[in-house]
VOGU-3710 file (C-alpha; in Angstrom, 3 decimals, decimal comma):
1> mhigfgktdi> 0,020/-0,008/0,010  1,061/3,600/-0,664  0,099/6,861/0,961  0,221/10,516/-0,016  -0,307/13,748/1,875  -1,277/17,203/0,584  -1,916/20,513/2,297  -2,875/23,941/1,098  -3,641/27,212/2,819  -7,307/28,285/2,410
11> tpklgvelsg> -7,230/31,291/4,749  -9,405/34,122/3,383  -8,350/37,731/3,031  -9,380/40,135/5,760  -12,798/41,701/5,156  -14,618/38,612/3,923  -17,813/37,807/5,746  -17,611/35,045/8,378  -20,376/32,408/8,718  -22,414/31,397/11,710
21> ygyyldrraa> -23,926/32,658/14,944  -26,868/34,595/13,578  -28,698/36,172/10,704  -27,351/38,987/8,508  -24,711/40,033/11,062  -22,210/41,413/8,513  -19,536/39,781/10,705  -16,277/40,316/8,791  -12,758/39,006/9,328  -10,713/41,617/11,074
31> aildplyara> -7,741/39,409/12,047  -6,282/35,960/11,570  -6,014/34,015/14,845  -4,763/30,920/12,999  -4,612/29,921/9,342  -7,147/27,593/7,665  -6,050/24,578/5,629  -7,323/21,842/3,363  -5,465/18,633/4,170  -5,603/15,519/2,021
41> valkddertl> -4,600/11,865/2,491  -4,549/9,442/-0,435  -4,328/5,652/-0,041  -3,602/3,336/-2,894  -3,398/-0,479/-3,169  -3,488/-2,790/-6,137  -7,266/-2,521/-6,472  -8,390/0,948/-5,382  -7,377/4,474/-4,502  -9,147/6,419/-1,708
51> lvvncdligl> -8,845/10,135/-0,923  -9,888/11,893/2,260  -9,771/15,702/2,297  -10,659/17,784/5,277  -11,280/21,568/5,114  -11,159/24,097/7,937  -14,515/25,513/6,768  -18,194/25,622/7,944  -19,115/23,444/4,949  -19,112/23,076/1,179
61> pssmveaiks> -22,023/23,712/-1,272  -23,015/20,998/-3,669  -21,808/22,876/-6,754  -18,275/23,156/-5,287  -18,200/19,500/-4,254  -19,217/18,399/-7,744  -16,529/20,630/-9,387  -13,816/19,334/-7,088  -14,693/15,653/-7,480  -15,085/16,079/-11,206
71> awqkefglds> -11,590/17,527/-11,490  -10,066/14,559/-9,562  -12,062/12,119/-11,701  -10,802/13,757/-14,932  -7,147/13,894/-13,800  -6,813/10,718/-11,778  -9,825/8,562/-12,694  -11,016/8,837/-9,122  -14,726/7,911/-8,692  -16,956/10,114/-6,523
81> qdalllsiht> -17,445/7,328/-3,942  -13,667/7,047/-3,499  -13,139/10,753/-2,627  -14,559/11,945/0,732  -14,671/15,689/1,374  -15,149/16,813/4,945  -15,514/20,179/6,743  -14,779/20,792/10,399  -17,732/23,267/10,548  -15,791/26,109/12,277
91> hsgpatgvlr> -17,942/29,222/12,802  -14,829/31,398/12,657  -14,247/30,865/8,924  -15,486/32,454/5,688  -18,993/32,049/4,338  -19,102/29,348/1,681  -22,691/29,670/0,470  -24,264/26,859/2,492  -26,292/28,977/4,989  -28,976/31,588/4,136
101> gcgeldaqya> -28,376/34,831/5,982  -25,180/33,595/7,675  -22,620/35,396/5,524  -22,467/36,122/1,821  -20,103/34,049/-0,331  -17,174/36,017/-1,788  -17,004/34,973/-5,423  -13,253/35,361/-5,824  -12,579/33,377/-2,654  -14,937/30,645/-3,840
111> sdltkriiga> -13,066/30,341/-7,087  -9,722/30,233/-5,449  -10,962/27,807/-2,762  -12,111/25,286/-5,369  -8,740/25,364/-7,050  -6,899/25,041/-3,741  -8,896/22,068/-2,517  -8,361/20,344/-5,887  -4,692/21,100/-5,453  -4,532/19,524/-2,005
121> grealgnlva> -5,957/16,334/-3,426  -3,613/16,489/-6,411  -0,595/16,842/-4,120  -1,636/13,784/-2,085  -2,439/11,646/-5,161  0,752/12,664/-6,888  3,249/12,082/-4,132  2,770/8,499/-2,921  5,226/6,645/-0,690  5,216/3,152/0,698
131> vtgissfkgt> 3,242/2,417/3,897  5,373/0,370/6,295  2,685/-0,082/8,962  -0,910/0,739/9,835  -2,489/0,745/13,308  -5,784/1,834/14,780  -6,357/3,377/18,174  -9,154/4,711/20,460  -8,606/7,009/23,366  -10,837/9,264/25,523
141> asgiawnrvf> -10,913/13,015/26,066  -13,480/13,733/28,724  -14,804/17,160/29,826  -14,559/18,820/26,389  -17,891/17,987/24,800  -21,372/18,829/26,151  -24,742/17,820/24,791  -26,323/21,226/24,225  -29,740/19,824/23,252  -30,403/17,191/25,978
151> deqgpvddgv> -27,788/18,246/28,545  -26,948/15,478/30,997  -29,743/13,295/29,596  -28,172/13,251/26,191  -25,327/11,121/24,787  -21,779/12,393/24,397  -19,179/10,418/22,401  -15,876/11,456/23,985  -13,860/8,916/22,087  -10,678/9,938/20,234
161> ygliferegl> -10,599/7,630/17,269  -7,682/7,352/14,874  -5,332/5,604/12,433  -1,540/5,824/12,289  0,327/5,256/9,018  4,032/4,607/9,154  5,584/6,047/5,996  8,820/5,155/4,283  11,261/8,030/4,755  8,719/10,329/6,431
171> rplslvsfac> 7,303/10,904/9,868  4,051/9,066/10,791  0,717/10,375/9,550  -2,374/10,194/11,750  -6,129/10,556/11,150  -7,751/11,692/14,425  -11,503/12,107/15,029  -13,362/13,694/17,886  -16,999/14,919/18,073  -17,660/18,526/19,113
181> hpvtlgrnee> -18,977/21,651/17,373  -16,062/24,023/16,739  -17,860/27,010/18,325  -15,569/27,643/21,271  -14,695/31,223/20,390  -18,276/32,565/20,020  -19,211/35,547/17,839  -15,717/36,911/17,213  -14,159/38,566/14,181  -10,969/36,478/13,977
191> vsadypgrvv> -10,410/33,735/11,441  -9,745/30,419/13,187  -10,023/26,644/12,843  -11,115/26,649/16,500  -9,973/23,638/18,578  -9,481/21,232/15,534  -6,675/23,430/14,287  -4,982/23,171/17,645  -5,276/19,365/17,662  -3,275/19,263/14,407
201> qhldemgyes> -0,811/21,874/15,711  -0,113/19,887/18,902  0,214/16,616/17,013  2,637/18,329/14,688  4,729/19,388/17,685  4,597/15,757/18,898  6,037/14,474/15,611  2,938/13,541/13,565  1,601/14,828/10,295  -2,150/14,888/10,965
211> iflcgcsgdi> -5,665/15,421/9,699  -8,510/16,126/12,072  -11,948/14,662/11,301  -14,953/16,073/13,100  -17,360/13,441/14,360  -21,225/13,604/14,602  -21,778/16,700/16,721  -25,006/18,319/15,661  -26,085/18,288/19,308  -22,627/18,802/20,854
221> dpainarswg> -20,976/22,021/21,983  -17,700/22,712/23,836  -18,139/22,286/27,567  -17,349/25,941/28,232  -20,618/26,881/26,521  -22,541/25,004/29,223  -21,213/27,482/31,752  -21,157/30,659/29,675  -21,843/30,620/25,964  -19,275/32,102/23,590
231> tgteatiddy> -16,703/32,948/26,219  -13,976/30,652/24,920  -10,568/32,220/24,151  -7,447/31,151/22,292  -6,325/29,612/25,531  -9,488/27,506/25,559  -9,108/26,127/22,065  -5,426/25,462/22,715  -6,305/23,553/25,897  -8,924/21,463/24,084
241> grriaeaate> -6,579/20,823/21,199  -3,744/19,746/23,506  -5,986/17,404/25,533  -7,331/15,665/22,399  -3,834/15,344/20,925  -2,516/13,925/24,229  -5,388/11,476/24,400  -4,531/10,417/20,849  -0,828/9,934/21,475  -1,466/8,070/24,691
251> amkkaepmqn> -3,813/5,734/22,858  -1,228/5,242/20,115  0,951/3,484/22,671  -1,610/0,636/22,613  -2,528/0,911/18,937  -3,489/-2,320/17,228  -1,530/-3,154/14,058  -3,690/-4,019/11,010  -2,690/-6,774/8,590  -3,851/-7,440/5,070
261> vtldsfelav> -5,571/-4,074/4,862  -8,330/-3,839/2,267  -9,565/-0,555/0,752  -13,190/-0,249/-0,239  -15,949/2,378/-0,575  -19,547/2,963/-1,515  -22,178/5,653/-1,625  -25,747/5,144/-0,509  -28,661/7,401/-1,474  -31,485/7,335/1,136
271> elplqplted> -34,877/8,996/0,769  -35,841/10,941/3,894  -39,483/11,853/4,542  -40,311/15,571/4,908  -43,050/17,456/6,710  -45,286/19,356/4,264  -45,493/23,151/4,048  -49,187/23,517/4,594  -51,245/26,730/4,441  -51,492/26,598/8,244
281> virkemeeae> -47,725/26,365/8,574  -47,233/29,301/6,147  -49,701/31,385/8,057  -47,959/30,756/11,428  -44,547/31,441/9,927  -45,683/34,786/8,511  -47,304/35,733/11,797  -43,970/34,970/13,560  -42,144/37,092/11,067  -44,537/40,021/11,542
291> aareedpaya> -44,234/39,751/15,316  -40,437/39,870/15,092  -40,151/42,586/12,439  -39,583/45,576/14,710  -37,236/44,038/17,285  -35,476/41,498/15,026  -35,828/42,424/11,414  -33,114/39,990/10,334  -35,055/37,072/11,812  -38,224/38,251/10,053
301> rvieewvram> -36,326/38,468/6,766  -35,057/34,862/7,047  -38,497/33,543/7,757  -40,044/35,353/4,784  -37,304/34,302/2,433  -37,558/30,702/3,611  -41,354/30,599/3,015  -40,953/31,985/-0,475  -38,248/29,400/-1,313  -40,185/26,482/0,176
311> esqkqgteta> -43,528/27,269/-1,462  -42,292/25,692/-4,664  -41,134/22,560/-2,792  -43,695/19,881/-3,628  -41,674/16,756/-2,978  -42,499/14,660/0,088  -38,960/13,313/0,412  -35,385/14,404/-0,166  -32,297/12,407/-0,928  -29,394/12,183/1,535
321> tiqvlrigkt> -26,185/10,467/0,411  -24,077/8,611/2,885  -20,446/7,882/1,900  -18,502/5,020/3,404  -14,812/4,288/3,178  -13,179/1,155/4,465  -9,504/0,938/5,446  -9,001/-2,560/6,792  -10,958/-2,891/10,033  -11,708/0,829/10,135
331> ilvgfpgetf> -14,788/2,341/8,595  -15,370/6,054/7,905  -19,066/6,981/7,577  -19,745/10,456/6,203  -23,175/12,058/6,904  -24,137/15,040/4,732  -24,902/17,447/7,534  -24,903/18,328/11,238  -25,653/14,883/12,580  -26,752/14,068/16,153
341> tklgliikea> -24,589/11,846/18,377  -27,134/9,047/18,748  -27,241/8,457/15,014  -23,503/7,840/14,895  -23,710/5,562/17,935  -26,366/3,437/16,203  -23,640/2,402/13,762  -20,697/2,228/16,175  -22,455/0,109/18,761  -23,693/-2,390/16,201
351> lpgwqvmtlg> -20,184/-3,089/14,905  -18,097/-4,458/17,784  -14,577/-5,269/16,797  -14,472/-2,530/14,160  -13,012/0,895/14,399  -15,897/3,212/13,194  -15,526/6,962/12,668  -18,927/8,493/12,129  -18,331/11,982/10,578  -20,569/14,988/10,066
361> nanwvmryip> -20,574/17,596/7,274  -19,428/15,176/4,600  -19,320/16,426/1,042  -21,991/19,138/0,651  -23,645/20,127/3,909  -27,440/19,890/3,376  -29,033/20,244/6,843  -29,134/19,252/10,459  -29,885/15,553/10,910  -31,566/15,361/14,338
371> vkedieakny> -33,047/12,502/16,252  -36,770/11,775/16,674  -37,007/13,393/20,093  -35,592/16,691/18,806  -38,041/16,829/15,935  -41,004/16,087/18,167  -39,891/18,848/20,569  -39,648/21,295/17,596  -36,167/22,375/18,651  -33,734/24,542/16,720
381> aaydscrvyd> -32,049/21,789/14,777  -35,325/20,264/13,682  -37,141/23,491/12,718  -35,418/26,906/12,898  -32,237/25,611/11,180  -34,293/24,632/8,155  -34,641/28,345/7,341  -30,955/28,831/6,858  -30,442/25,499/5,061  -33,456/26,046/2,789
391> rlplqpgage> -35,000/22,728/3,793  -38,359/21,498/4,987  -38,328/19,852/8,425  -37,794/16,098/8,518  -40,461/13,725/9,754  -39,710/12,202/13,204  -37,491/9,155/12,863  -35,924/10,206/9,554  -32,474/10,457/11,132  -32,765/7,031/12,711
401> hlaetalaai> -33,908/5,641/9,355  -30,769/7,114/7,691  -28,427/5,646/10,274  -30,080/2,243/10,303  -30,161/2,057/6,499  -26,468/2,962/6,379  -25,700/0,300/8,985  -27,524/-2,366/7,013  -25,593/-1,399/3,826  -22,249/-1,503/5,671
411> kecfaieqrq> -22,989/-4,989/6,971  -24,046/-6,204/3,556  -21,270/-4,589/1,562  -18,456/-5,760/3,889  -20,132/-9,076/4,861  -19,699/-8,155/8,517  -22,375/-10,436/10,045  -20,925/-13,473/8,376  -17,461/-12,699/9,775  -18,832/-12,055/13,259
421> r> -20,570/-15,479/13,268
//
């Protein structure tokens, strides 16, 4: 097996609008706290090539994902299912066109960004070296993640999951995953990759080339937000990053070597049931907009724009695409949005003996993917967020259906039940 690594700076210029934390804020980058990167890892054996690219961004729009994957397919013959694009979902990065009212996309930045992400993949695919060893590990980093939706009654996955690749002539390369929204810094005006950037920085200082992969964290915030929202500082993200990096390196001491590693992948399109936009719903939405118009005109604007956009939506379902990569006994499962913890655990807990990394914001970021209880409670992820994602609310149980369908496909594709028996 061979491996390649690529990295490119995707830090925006000062003055671009940042994304997240509210509607029509005109929140613009006034300083660079730390640079943003797209990092890529390519793996190649005799049968298949896989590419994993992670971006220090809030997310990618579908048009950009299609352009990037098309370029790799044309140049390297890489199929869409073999290239997994991920975003850490930092709220201290530039708008990328995935959220209504949460920052306007800078056209020049978008053009440059597409080329730079393609370039990171090209660098990884074009500079392959022999892999001399592969190991998997799992550690724990407690006290960093907090379930902001269900508090102490909700699940938190505090596992630090990873792979280590020993490379001929180069230092080791690690893939490290942890699940927590990168919103430590709150509504600031500094560009930052939040705590994920510091995980990579600390691992670099410890002697590892690294890529951070953000797990399912649609309901997970940094623990500091449980005490006082948005009060995190550079010291906070550095502390979180160091603790996750230390948990990873400690777990690496007991890492399990993998033999006869197989590479595989597939994509799975799943139809998710939607709630209809009835006349009654429209009436209530417009009443809410009118009530908010004087005190919160931005909120009223978002509601009105959403209603106009959704009035032409006649479909009762929408398609969500799950992407799955297999690296030996490790499985990466990419969900196309801000996915709740329980949905990732449905897959992890059903596959004992496998290293499973369930990842949010894979490829283009389409919506929140909440659990049944959140939808029934009409919480933010289930309802209000639909206005910025230009989506109708999901029917209760749609997220569970997505996870269970993905699990069934994983078992079938990789013949897991037969091996377990």
